[in-house]
N, C-alpha and C positions, 0 to 999 in steps of 0.2 A: 630723336624718335627712332623707331624700329623700321628697318627696311623689310621688303617682301621676303627675302631669304631668311631673315631671322624669324619673321612671323610664321613662315611656312615650317621652319625647323621647330618652333614651339608647338605648332599645331600637330606636327608629326609625333613629337614626344608625348603630347597629351593624348593623341589617339592610341599610341602604343601602350601608355599607362592605362587607358580605359580598357583596352583589349586584355591586358594582363589582369586587371582587377576583375573583369567579367569572367575570364577563364578561372581565376582563383575562386570566385564566388560559386561558379558551377562545380568546381572540384570539391569545395567544402560541402555543398549540398549533397553531392553524391556520397561523400565520406560520411555525412550525417545519416543518410539513409542506410548505408552499409552498417553503421554502428548500431542501429536500432534492431536489425535482424538478429544478431547474437543475443541481445538482451531479451528479446521476445522468446527466442529459442530456450534460453536458460530459465526464464520464468515458467515456460510450459513444462520443461523437464522437472522443475521444482514442484509444480502442481501434480504432475504424474507421480513423483516420488511420494508426495503426501497421500495421494490416493492409494498407492501401493501399501504404505504404512497402515492406513485405515483397514484395508482388506486383510492384511496380515494379522492385525489386532483382532478383527472379527473371527478369523480362522482359529486363532489361539484361544479365544473365549469358547468357541464351539468344541474344540478338542478337550479343553478342561472340563466342560460339561459332560462330554462322553466318558472321560476317565472317571469322573465322579460316579456316573451311573454304573460303569463297569465295577468299580470298587464296591458299590452297594450290592450288585449282583453276586460278587464273590463272597460277600458277607452272608448273603442268603444261602448260598451253596454250603458254606461252612456250617451254618446252623442246621441245615438238613442233614449233613453228614454226621454231625454230633448226635442228633436225634436218632438216626439210623443205628449208630453205635450203641446207644442206650437200649434200643429195642433188641439188638442182637445179644447184648449182655443179659437182658431179662430172659430171652429165650434160652440161652445157654444155662443160666441158673435154674430155670424151670426144668430143663432136661436132666440136669444133675440131681435135682431133688427127687424127681420121679424114679430114677435108677436106684437111689439109696434106700428105698422103703423095703424093710425086711419081710413084712407079712402083708398079705393081701388086705386084711382089715385096716391095718395101719396105712397101707397104701391108699385105700379108698378114702379114709379120713383125710390123709394128706392131700389126696387128689381133690377132694371136695374143697379143701382150703385153697389149693392151687387154682382150682376152677374159679373160685371167688377172686383170687388174686389176678387170674387171667381176665376175668370180667373187668376188674379195675384197670388192669393194664390195657385191655381193649378199649375201655372208656378213655384212658389216657392217650392211647394210640389214636382214637377217634378225635380227641381234642388236638393231638399233634397233627393229625391229617387235616383237620379244619384249619389249624394255624399254617400248615404247609400250603394248603390251597390258597389261603389269604396271601402268603408270601409269593406263591407262584403267580397269583393275580397281580401282586405288586411288581414282580419281575416282568410280567407281560406288559404292564403299564410302562415300566422303565424301557423295555425293548421297543414299545410303540413310540415312546418319547424319543428314543435314540433314532428310530426310523424317520420320524418327522424332522429331527435335527439333521440327519444325514441328507434328507431331501433338500432342506434349506441350505445345507452346506454345499450340496451339488449345484444348486441354483446360484449360490454366491460364487462358487468356483467358475461356473459357466459365465456368469456376469463378468468375473475378473478376466476370463479369456476374451470376451468381447471387448472389454476395456483395453486389454493389452493389444488386441488386434487393431483397435482404433488408434492406440498410441503408436503402433508401428507404422501407420500410414504416414506418408510425407506431409510436412506442414506446407499448406498452400502459400 
């Protein structure tokens, strides 16, 4: 059988082993808690990165829409410029024809024809002006649409600023 010294020695060893195991369990629990924090941090960073990608995508779509509207507006300006060149050419041609009439009577007959031509040209100009007014109306609508989109873009950028501000706050 075992004597008291041996029994005491075994009890001491068991208590030491129990203390070691208890300490190791505590250390592992602390290490487990510490390992969760980086995971949570990286998951939150990933979520923020996805949110940023979404907002950048929205911004890109809005900029593309603005560029499309600007291209349409430039097309309208080119059309107006072309029509103005046609009107200028018609006016130059009429001026040259009036100068070339040798006799007053011939000039009057030619003038009557030119007046008729002018009436047609004025009618064409009126039609061109109506079309120009329609195009200007279209441009006004495009500019209004751009204004609305810029407001929406400003709101989204403002929201992004709030989101970035919120992302910059420390994680509790």
